[in-house]
C-alpha positions in Angstrom: 128.6 86.2 148.9 130.4 86.6 145.7 127.7 84.5 143.8 125.0 86.7 145.4 126.6 90.0 144.2 126.8 88.4 140.7 123.1 87.3 140.9 122.1 90.8 142.0 124.2 92.3 139.1 122.3 90.0 136.6 119.0 91.0 138.0 119.9 94.7 137.8 120.9 94.3 134.2 117.8 92.4 133.3 115.7 95.1 135.0 117.4 97.9 133.1 116.8 96.1 129.8 113.1 95.5 130.7 112.8 99.3 131.4 114.7 100.4 128.3 112.7 98.3 125.8 109.4 100.2 126.3 111.2 103.5 126.4 112.8 102.8 123.2 109.6 101.5 121.6 107.8 104.5 123.0 110.4 106.8 121.3 110.2 104.9 118.0 106.3 105.2 118.2 106.4 108.9 118.7 108.7 109.3 115.8 106.9 107.1 113.4 103.3 107.3 114.6 103.5 110.7 116.2 100.6 112.3 114.4 98.4 109.4 115.2 99.1 109.6 118.8 98.6 113.3 119.0 95.3 113.4 117.2 93.9 110.3 119.0 90.3 110.7 120.3 91.8 109.8 123.6 94.1 112.8 123.7 92.2 115.2 126.0 94.6 117.9 125.0 92.8 118.3 121.7 89.4 118.5 123.4 90.5 121.4 125.6 92.3 123.0 122.6 89.2 123.2 120.5 87.4 125.4 122.9 90.2 127.9 122.9 91.0 128.1 119.1 88.9 129.0 116.1 89.7 126.1 113.8 91.3 126.9 110.3 89.6 126.1 107.0 89.9 123.1 104.8 90.2 123.7 101.1 90.5 121.6 97.9 93.3 122.1 95.3 91.5 125.0 93.7 90.7 126.7 96.9 87.1 125.5 97.1 85.9 125.7 100.8 85.2 122.2 102.2 85.1 123.2 105.9 85.2 126.4 107.9 84.1 128.2 111.1 81.3 130.8 111.1 81.3 134.0 113.2 79.5 132.1 116.1 82.4 129.5 116.2 80.4 126.6 114.7 82.0 124.3 112.2 80.4 124.7 108.8 80.9 122.6 105.6 80.5 123.2 101.8 77.1 124.6 100.9 76.3 121.9 98.3 75.1 118.8 99.8 76.4 116.5 97.0 79.9 118.1 97.6 79.7 117.6 101.3 78.7 113.9 100.9 81.5 113.5 98.4 84.2 114.8 100.7 82.7 113.4 104.0 85.2 110.6 104.5 88.3 112.7 103.5 87.4 115.8 105.4 85.4 114.3 108.4 83.1 116.2 110.6 83.3 118.2 113.9 82.2 115.1 115.9 85.2 113.1 114.6 82.9 110.4 113.2 85.4 109.2 110.6 88.7 107.9 111.9 91.8 109.7 110.5 90.0 112.1 108.4 91.5 115.7 108.0 89.3 117.2 110.8 91.0 114.9 113.3 94.4 113.8 111.6 95.4 117.5 110.8 94.1 118.9 114.1 97.5 120.1 115.1 97.4 122.5 112.1 93.8 123.3 112.2 94.0 124.3 115.8 97.4 125.9 115.7 99.4 123.6 117.8 102.4 124.3 115.6 102.0 128.0 116.0 105.1 130.1 117.1 105.1 131.9 120.3 105.1 135.3 118.4 102.0 134.3 116.3 100.2 133.1 119.3 101.0 136.4 121.2 99.9 138.5 118.1 96.6 136.6 117.7 95.9 136.8 121.5 96.2 140.5 121.3 93.7 140.6 118.5 91.3 138.6 120.7 91.1 135.3 119.2 93.5 132.4 118.4 92.9 130.9 114.9 94.4 127.8 113.5 96.0 127.3 110.2 94.1 126.6 106.9 94.9 123.2 105.3 94.9 122.8 101.4 94.3 119.3 100.0 95.3 117.8 96.6 91.7 116.6 96.2 89.5 118.0 93.5 86.0 118.9 94.8 84.4 119.0 91.4 85.7 115.5 90.5 84.7 114.2 93.7 81.1 115.6 93.4 80.8 114.1 89.9 81.8 110.8 91.4 79.2 111.1 94.1 76.5 112.0 91.7 77.0 108.9 89.5 77.9 106.2 92.0 75.2 103.5 92.4 73.3 104.6 95.6 72.6 101.1 96.6 76.2 99.9 96.5 79.1 99.9 99.0 82.6 100.7 97.6 85.3 103.3 97.1 86.7 105.4 94.2 90.3 106.6 94.4 91.8 108.8 91.7 95.5 109.7 92.1 98.5 110.9 90.0 100.8 107.9 90.3 103.9 110.1 89.4 103.4 112.5 92.2 101.3 110.5 94.7 98.6 113.5 94.7 95.2 112.3 95.5 92.4 113.9 93.3 89.5 111.7 94.7 89.1 109.8 97.9 85.4 108.7 97.8 83.7 106.2 100.1 80.2 104.7 99.9 77.7 104.7 101.6 78.4 108.3 102.6 76.8 110.7 105.0 76.2 114.5 105.3 78.9 116.1 107.7 76.6 119.0 108.2 73.8 116.8 109.5 73.3 116.1 113.2 71.7 112.8 112.4 73.3 109.6 113.8 76.1 108.3 111.6 76.3 104.4 111.4 79.5 102.5 111.5 78.7 101.4 107.9 78.6 105.1 106.8 81.6 106.3 108.8 84.0 103.4 107.5 86.3 105.0 104.9 86.3 102.1 102.4 89.0 103.9 100.4 91.7 103.5 103.1 90.3 101.2 105.7 88.4 98.5 103.8 89.8 95.0 103.3 88.3 93.3 100.4 89.4 91.0 97.4 91.1 93.4 94.9 89.2 91.6 92.0 90.8 92.1 88.4 93.4 94.6 89.5 95.3 91.6 91.0 95.7 90.4 87.4 98.6 92.9 87.2 100.3 90.9 89.8 99.4 87.5 88.3 100.7 88.7 84.9 104.0 89.9 86.4 104.4 86.6 88.1 103.7 84.6 85.0 106.3 86.6 83.0 108.8 85.9 85.7 108.0 82.1 86.3 106.5 80.6 83.2 108.8 80.1 80.2 107.2 81.0 76.9 104.1 82.5 78.7 103.7 85.2 76.1 103.5 82.8 73.2 101.3 80.2 74.8 97.5 79.8 73.7 95.1 79.6 76.7 91.7 78.1 76.5 88.8 79.8 78.2 85.4 77.9 78.3 83.8 80.5 80.6 84.9 79.2 83.9 87.0 76.6 85.8 85.0 74.2 88.3 86.5 72.8 91.4 85.3 69.8 93.3 85.3 71.2 96.7 82.0 72.7 97.8 81.0 73.1 94.1 83.3 76.2 93.8 83.7 77.6 90.3 85.9 80.5 89.0 83.7 82.2 86.3 84.2 84.8 83.6 82.0 87.8 83.7 78.5 86.8 82.5 79.9 83.2 81.8 81.6 84.5 78.6 83.7 81.9 76.9 86.6 83.8 75.2 88.0 80.6 73.4 91.7 80.6 72.5 93.7 83.6 73.8 97.3 84.8 74.0 98.4 86.2 77.2 98.1 89.8 75.8 94.6 89.3 74.7 93.6 87.5 78.0 94.8 90.5 79.9 93.0 93.0 77.5 89.9 90.9 78.0 90.4 90.4 81.7 89.8 86.7 81.3 89.4 85.2 84.8 89.8 81.5 83.4 93.2 82.3 81.9 94.6 84.0 85.1 93.2 81.3 87.2 95.1 78.8 85.1 98.3 80.8 85.4 97.9 80.9 89.2 97.5 77.2 89.2 100.4 76.5 87.0 102.8 78.8 89.0 101.7 77.7 92.5 101.2 79.7 95.7 105.0 80.5 96.5 105.7 82.1 93.1 102.5 84.2 93.1 103.0 85.2 96.9 106.6 86.2 96.2 105.6 88.6 93.3 102.8 90.0 95.3 105.2 90.7 98.1 107.4 92.5 95.6 104.6 94.7 94.7 104.2 95.8 98.4 101.3 93.5 99.3 101.5 92.9 103.0 103.9 95.7 103.8 103.2 98.3 106.5 103.0 101.7 104.8 103.2 104.6 107.0 102.5 108.0 105.4 102.8 111.5 107.2 99.3 112.5 106.3 97.2 109.4 105.6 96.5 106.2 107.4 95.7 103.1 105.3 94.9 99.5 106.2 97.6 97.0 105.7 97.1 94.8 102.7 97.0 91.0 103.2 98.0 88.3 100.5 96.1 85.6 102.4 94.4 85.1 105.8 97.1 82.8 106.9 100.7 81.6 106.0 99.3 78.2 104.8 99.8 77.5 101.1 96.9 78.4 98.9 95.7 75.5 96.6 92.9 74.9 94.1 90.0 77.5 94.1 91.6 79.6 96.6 94.8 80.0 94.6 92.9 80.4 91.3 
């Protein structure tokens, strides 16, 4: 009997722990990812709220209207199509086509969910509830300029930010779409490549490789590197080439960085090895889970697996 009571106590304790774990995780999720949960497309509360409240406006840093609501309750966007397209992925549209755009991610403000009781009562007496306006750090003029000159047959993204303050001046994704149009928006168009697109970072990663070389290779700054226009690897005839096959000849590390010489930086990676390069990349935040209050970004990945990179993959 004594052993039975002891077994029951153990089972009760285990059951309590099993119940406590999801409760703690749920609390953690609400605290850290609260905005994402509240504004999820699966949250029916927002669907009902939209029918009761006139959405607030969305404006750029200079007060340029990016989205608003007309007298008939219809959601309207900037009158200039180039501007609408430039801001489409940052602002979003009434249908919620773009995940985590302002129209959805800031819905609690746009639809007055944070409104005090007195504010709600006062507006109710006036006949119509109206949400708050949202002002962004984005620059509509700069974004429209980017939209006008970006190659129309290319996919990509342009981000302009103030690294000192974290303010975003432009957050453009291509291909784009017109949020004022009722036409079907494809998955390719709705993907915000500025925040959710995983692709090779290209020459921007040379900053990481350079930092790793200065940390791990003695005398790297004084070494002369030879560039013949590319480095060939035996497997599958893969070659790391310089742009246009340009052979830069003999370069210092400083000149190789200024010329963005692929061959030199491939040599540096091969000389250091995967562990050193991976360690420096992680110190830059590559692979971290960044959670921002008003922006959702895809987590970066150093490599698709934990296996050590070698040869052409490392280069």
